[in-house]
Structure formats: structure tokens, C-alpha cells
Residue frames relative to the residue before (quaternion, step in Angstrom):
aa qw qx qy qz dx dy dz
M 1.0000 0.0000 0.0000 0.0000 0.00 0.00 0.00
T 0.2399 -0.7806 0.5667 0.1094 3.56 -0.80 1.03
L 0.2128 -0.7753 0.5849 0.1072 3.53 -0.97 0.92
N 0.4862 -0.6098 0.5106 0.3619 3.54 -1.15 0.48
D 0.6858 -0.5191 0.3191 0.3980 3.55 -1.18 0.48
A 0.6421 0.5344 -0.3344 0.4362 3.60 0.93 -0.82
A 0.6744 0.4857 -0.2920 0.4734 3.60 0.91 -0.92
K 0.6571 0.5024 -0.3067 0.4709 3.58 0.97 -0.85
N 0.6542 0.5102 -0.3150 0.4609 3.59 0.96 -0.83
R 0.6331 0.5265 -0.3270 0.4638 3.57 1.04 -0.78
L 0.6562 0.5001 -0.3080 0.4737 3.60 0.91 -0.88
Q 0.6552 0.5114 -0.3111 0.4609 3.58 0.95 -0.84
F 0.6312 0.5213 -0.3225 0.4751 3.58 1.01 -0.82
L 0.6853 0.4820 -0.2885 0.4634 3.58 0.82 -0.99
A 0.6160 0.5414 -0.3429 0.4581 3.59 1.04 -0.70
R 0.6521 0.4966 -0.3197 0.4754 3.60 0.95 -0.83
V 0.6444 0.5192 -0.3185 0.4624 3.58 0.95 -0.87
I 0.6725 0.5013 -0.2984 0.4553 3.59 0.87 -0.94
K 0.6293 0.5267 -0.3462 0.4547 3.61 0.94 -0.74
R 0.6627 0.4833 -0.3049 0.4841 3.60 0.98 -0.83
E 0.6661 0.5118 -0.3085 0.4463 3.57 0.90 -0.92
K 0.6108 0.5454 -0.3421 0.4608 3.58 1.05 -0.74
K 0.6694 0.5082 -0.2929 0.4559 3.54 0.84 -1.03
H 0.6867 0.4918 -0.2850 0.4532 3.57 0.86 -0.98
L 0.6483 0.5072 -0.3222 0.4675 3.60 0.96 -0.80
Q 0.6438 0.5227 -0.3324 0.4492 3.60 0.92 -0.82
I 0.6693 0.5002 -0.2962 0.4627 3.57 0.87 -0.95
T 0.6945 0.4809 -0.2790 0.4568 3.56 0.83 -0.98
S 0.6309 0.5345 -0.3322 0.4538 3.56 0.99 -0.81
E 0.6583 0.5044 -0.3040 0.4690 3.57 0.92 -0.90
R 0.6814 0.4907 -0.2921 0.4578 3.59 0.90 -0.88
F 0.6923 0.4852 -0.2974 0.4436 3.57 0.86 -0.92
F 0.7641 0.3865 -0.2027 0.4751 3.58 0.87 -0.95
E 0.2865 0.7223 -0.5503 0.3056 3.59 1.17 0.58
I 0.7281 0.2722 -0.1523 0.6104 3.54 1.21 -0.72
E 0.4905 -0.6474 0.4825 0.3280 3.59 -0.88 0.85
F 0.3079 -0.7537 0.5556 0.1687 3.57 -0.86 0.99
T 0.0767 0.7890 -0.5940 0.1368 3.53 -0.45 1.31
E 0.6793 -0.4407 0.3543 0.4678 3.57 -1.23 0.01
E 0.6175 0.5498 -0.3445 0.4447 3.58 1.06 -0.70
T 0.6958 0.4333 -0.2884 0.4950 3.60 0.87 -0.87
A 0.6023 0.5613 -0.3568 0.4415 3.60 1.09 -0.61
K 0.6179 0.5526 -0.3386 0.4451 3.58 1.09 -0.68
Q 0.6751 0.5084 -0.2802 0.4552 3.57 1.20 -0.50
L 0.4195 0.7471 -0.4457 0.2593 3.58 1.26 -0.14
D 0.6505 0.5272 -0.3273 0.4380 3.60 0.96 -0.77
N 0.7467 0.3975 -0.2081 0.4911 3.59 1.11 -0.63
N 0.7221 0.3687 -0.2198 0.5425 3.58 1.24 -0.22
V 0.2475 -0.8239 0.4953 0.1212 3.53 0.14 1.35
D 0.6445 0.5320 -0.3298 0.4392 3.60 0.90 -0.89
Y 0.6845 0.4732 -0.2829 0.4770 3.60 0.84 -0.95
S 0.6309 0.5300 -0.3222 0.4660 3.58 1.02 -0.80
E 0.6650 0.4919 -0.3037 0.4729 3.59 0.96 -0.82
R 0.6136 0.5349 -0.3448 0.4674 3.58 1.09 -0.67
L 0.6332 0.5167 -0.3267 0.4746 3.56 1.03 -0.79
D 0.6605 0.5008 -0.3134 0.4633 3.58 0.86 -0.92
A 0.6471 0.5126 -0.3192 0.4654 3.59 0.98 -0.81
F 0.6363 0.5243 -0.3317 0.4585 3.59 0.96 -0.84
V 0.6803 0.4881 -0.2937 0.4611 3.57 0.80 -1.02
A 0.6735 0.5017 -0.2969 0.4544 3.59 0.88 -0.91
R 0.7103 0.4640 -0.2657 0.4577 3.57 0.87 -0.92
F 0.5961 0.5322 -0.3473 0.4907 3.57 1.10 -0.68
S 0.6867 0.4933 -0.2728 0.4590 3.56 0.84 -1.03
R 0.6631 0.5220 -0.3074 0.4398 3.56 0.91 -0.92
L 0.6683 0.4768 -0.3162 0.4756 3.62 0.89 -0.85
Q 0.6415 0.5187 -0.3337 0.4562 3.57 0.94 -0.81
D 0.6540 0.5095 -0.3012 0.4711 3.59 0.97 -0.85
T 0.6741 0.5038 -0.3055 0.4455 3.57 0.82 -0.98
L 0.6812 0.4836 -0.2931 0.4649 3.57 0.91 -0.88
G 0.7817 0.3997 -0.1953 0.4372 3.56 0.67 -1.12
D 0.7765 0.3686 -0.1823 0.4775 3.56 0.97 -0.86
K 0.7675 0.3328 -0.1859 0.5153 3.57 1.14 -0.49
M 0.7517 0.4111 -0.2397 0.4566 3.59 0.58 -1.14
L 0.6610 0.5327 -0.3280 0.4144 3.56 0.80 -0.97
P 0.6912 0.4461 -0.3152 0.4731 3.66 0.71 -0.85
Q 0.6493 0.5230 -0.3238 0.4472 3.59 0.98 -0.83
L 0.6564 0.5057 -0.3026 0.4710 3.56 1.00 -0.82
L 0.6343 0.5177 -0.3297 0.4700 3.58 0.98 -0.78
L 0.6427 0.5127 -0.3236 0.4683 3.59 0.95 -0.84
A 0.6454 0.5323 -0.3209 0.4441 3.58 0.96 -0.87
L 0.7096 0.4262 -0.2410 0.5067 3.56 1.15 -0.63
N 0.4668 -0.6973 0.4117 0.3554 3.58 1.34 0.22
E 0.3985 0.6664 -0.5075 0.3736 3.54 1.07 0.80
S 0.4902 -0.6429 0.4871 0.3302 3.56 -1.07 0.63
V 0.2902 -0.7199 0.6053 0.1764 3.54 -1.10 0.80
R 0.0467 -0.8211 0.5673 -0.0414 3.52 -0.65 1.19
T 0.7842 -0.2013 0.1852 0.5570 3.57 -0.92 -0.81
Q 0.6627 -0.5166 0.3457 0.4176 3.55 -1.17 0.41
I 0.6617 0.4999 -0.3269 0.4532 3.62 0.90 -0.79
D 0.6247 0.5161 -0.3397 0.4775 3.61 1.05 -0.67
N 0.6511 0.5035 -0.3128 0.4740 3.57 0.98 -0.83
L 0.6530 0.5061 -0.3158 0.4667 3.57 1.00 -0.78
D 0.6084 0.5385 -0.3485 0.4673 3.59 1.05 -0.69
K 0.6489 0.4923 -0.3185 0.4849 3.61 1.00 -0.77
A 0.6358 0.5314 -0.3310 0.4516 3.58 0.96 -0.83
E 0.6377 0.5137 -0.3194 0.4769 3.55 1.05 -0.75
R 0.6590 0.5047 -0.3084 0.4646 3.60 0.92 -0.88
F 0.6837 0.4655 -0.2819 0.4863 3.60 1.04 -0.74
G 0.4916 -0.6833 0.4156 0.3444 3.60 1.25 -0.24
W 0.4354 0.7073 -0.4564 0.3190 3.61 1.21 0.32
I 0.7618 0.1427 -0.1063 0.6229 3.56 1.18 -0.57
R 0.5791 -0.6019 0.4184 0.3570 3.58 -1.17 0.48
S 0.8074 -0.0800 0.1330 0.5692 3.54 0.91 -0.95
A 0.4761 -0.6585 0.5030 0.2943 3.57 -0.95 0.86
D 0.6437 0.5248 -0.3223 0.4542 3.57 0.98 -0.81
E 0.6319 0.5193 -0.3242 0.4754 3.57 1.03 -0.80
W 0.6444 0.5219 -0.3256 0.4543 3.60 0.97 -0.82
V 0.6254 0.5173 -0.3368 0.4774 3.59 1.01 -0.77
E 0.6350 0.5148 -0.3335 0.4695 3.60 0.99 -0.74
I 0.6312 0.5205 -0.3291 0.4715 3.57 1.00 -0.80
R 0.6454 0.5169 -0.3137 0.4667 3.58 0.96 -0.85
N 0.6564 0.5043 -0.3097 0.4679 3.58 0.95 -0.84
L 0.6212 0.5332 -0.3321 0.4686 3.57 1.06 -0.74
R 0.6232 0.5428 -0.3231 0.4611 3.53 0.97 -0.89
N 0.6736 0.4884 -0.2955 0.4695 3.57 0.87 -0.94
Q 0.6467 0.5296 -0.3167 0.4483 3.55 0.97 -0.83
M 0.6841 0.4964 -0.2934 0.4466 3.57 0.88 -0.92
I 0.7445 0.4158 -0.2507 0.4582 3.59 0.86 -0.82
H 0.7585 0.3996 -0.2173 0.4667 3.61 1.14 -0.40
E 0.8121 0.3224 -0.1312 0.4683 3.59 1.01 -0.73
Y 0.5411 0.7029 -0.3949 0.2393 3.58 1.07 -0.51
I 0.6046 0.6050 -0.3782 0.3542 3.61 0.97 -0.64
E 0.7304 0.4613 -0.2398 0.4428 3.60 0.93 -0.82
D 0.8212 0.1926 -0.0642 0.5333 3.61 0.91 -0.76
L 0.3300 -0.7856 0.4934 0.1745 3.58 -0.35 1.25
T 0.5983 0.5572 -0.3674 0.4433 3.59 1.08 -0.59
I 0.6520 0.4946 -0.3070 0.4858 3.57 0.95 -0.87
L 0.6394 0.5395 -0.3208 0.4440 3.56 0.96 -0.88
V 0.6943 0.4791 -0.2805 0.4580 3.57 0.74 -1.05
N 0.6706 0.4930 -0.3033 0.4640 3.59 0.90 -0.89
A 0.6839 0.4888 -0.2976 0.4525 3.58 0.87 -0.91
V 0.6761 0.4872 -0.2977 0.4657 3.57 0.90 -0.91
S 0.6450 0.5071 -0.3280 0.4683 3.59 0.97 -0.75
R 0.6566 0.4805 -0.3149 0.4888 3.61 0.94 -0.80
A 0.6263 0.5293 -0.3462 0.4558 3.60 0.98 -0.75
N 0.6231 0.5426 -0.3419 0.4476 3.57 0.96 -0.81
A 0.6486 0.5152 -0.3115 0.4657 3.56 1.03 -0.78
Y 0.7083 0.4513 -0.2538 0.4798 3.60 1.18 -0.52
V 0.3944 0.7220 -0.4868 0.2936 3.62 1.21 -0.03
K 0.6783 0.4892 -0.3005 0.4585 3.59 0.86 -0.90
V 0.6050 0.5472 -0.3509 0.4598 3.58 1.13 -0.63
L 0.6600 0.4913 -0.3048 0.4797 3.60 0.94 -0.87
L 0.6639 0.4998 -0.3107 0.4614 3.57 0.89 -0.90
G 0.6452 0.5182 -0.3161 0.4639 3.58 1.03 -0.76
A 0.6389 0.5105 -0.3222 0.4769 3.58 0.99 -0.81
A 0.6320 0.5242 -0.3276 0.4673 3.57 0.99 -0.82
D 0.6586 0.5067 -0.3036 0.4662 3.58 0.89 -0.93
N 0.6605 0.5185 -0.3129 0.4437 3.59 0.93 -0.85
M 0.6758 0.4738 -0.2982 0.4794 3.59 0.94 -0.83
L 0.6433 0.5095 -0.3234 0.4712 3.57 0.98 -0.79
K 0.6291 0.5317 -0.3300 0.4612 3.58 1.03 -0.79
E 0.6283 0.5358 -0.3275 0.4592 3.60 0.99 -0.82
I 0.6871 0.4782 -0.2800 0.4699 3.56 0.86 -0.95
K 0.6590 0.4966 -0.3072 0.4741 3.58 0.94 -0.84
G 0.6551 0.5344 -0.3126 0.4331 3.56 0.95 -0.88
R 0.6898 0.4462 -0.2663 0.5042 3.57 1.18 -0.51
G 0.5167 -0.6769 0.3915 0.3486 3.56 1.31 0.03
W 0.4554 0.7042 -0.4394 0.3220 3.59 1.21 0.36
I 0.7472 0.1163 -0.1210 0.6431 3.57 1.35 -0.26
E 0.4836 -0.6508 0.5004 0.3034 3.54 -1.28 0.36
């Protein structure tokens, strides 16, 4: 399948962004979770600037990779394959069928977690700890989805 230059350039750009975002999320996840994140450690966020910044970096990088994959790369990849781009859930169902993600339902849960972490965490430490801990469990899922999409693009010769 031959792509026009604009579509190929967009895929290549997104692939470069995803590779950087993967690396940054892995590093930040490892650094933040050196210490078990509990309600007790969450209570210390106001007094521990370094730990608080690590949390912010984790939330931002988790969210950014999820956004880039689901909102940017997935539709672009579907278009490159001459698939129709529809609602997000329809696109996720296609991604699941193509084997790029494990489950559309799981991806929706990841998206909801992302929203919870960036909008609600300041007020309720229980929500924060639960959401961040669940997000940590999904880091490998995001990295795997990124690898699967990158593999698809590379396999088609659209990136090196």
C-alpha cells in the first residue's frame, strides 16, 4: 500500500513522538514507583517537592502517551490502511481486531483513569492513590500498544 507524502510524514512524526513518550514514561514510572505510593506517602506530597514533581510527571506522561496513541496515531494509522475513521469506540474495536490493543474496553478504562488522575486527584487522596496505582499497572499495556502500532507501521515500510 502506497501512502502520499503527507500521510507518511504524519505517521513518521507520530512514530518519533511515541518513541520519545514511551522512553519518558518508562523512566518516570521507574523513578516514581521506587517508593510504594500509598495514602501515607500521598499525604507527604505537599512537603516533598521532588516526589510531587515525579507524580506530576508520571500523570502527564501516562496521559500524553495514551492521548497520542488513541487520539492521534490510531486514526492516522486507520486512514493509512484505508479504514474508515469513526467514533473512538469504533476505532478501538478495530485496533483490537488488528491486535494493536488488547481490549477496547480496557482502553476505555485507561482513558477514564487518565481523566480521573488529571481532574480529581488534588481533592481526594484515596482516589489519587487508587488511580495512580491502577495506571501503573497499565503502563505495560500502553507500551505494548505503542510497540504494536509502531511494528505495523514499520512492517509496511512507512518508518525505518
